[in-house]
Steps between C-alpha positions, in 0.01 A plus 500: 500500500683323220367145482705216354384305196625173355667534158547126451167452316594777254839341437340157454254651251783672313695175484198313363418769243834655409833399360784321675678703768211747532533502880867599460398783267235627743737490797784668311268775377386570858829428679546859626151499651551160664833612645352828623250298704776274635420185302798278420452185295570336166252386236569145619403601856170641376420175320557308824278726715134403536412857597694823455337808650594852401353846552185589311703750296752236392218251434343744253838553328556123469150456357546783249840375380378139478199606293723705270742211445225238456286722280171440680324593822540308824163417654525458877151350503617189309690373804 
């Protein structure tokens, strides 16, 4: 079973700790994976969503890319 996880907290963390347009960079980097899973949205859409659930596999990719771009580790326990 592939459970869904919310990527919005990761994107909020990246926005708070990274440079301008970091969400755009993350989404562009992972665009093929998002499209493969049938997700269609813009960076502006993501900002408007309170929750955005994706597969566990895509969640891990988003987390890894966000951490790489921000330059530090995302701690899920801080939420």
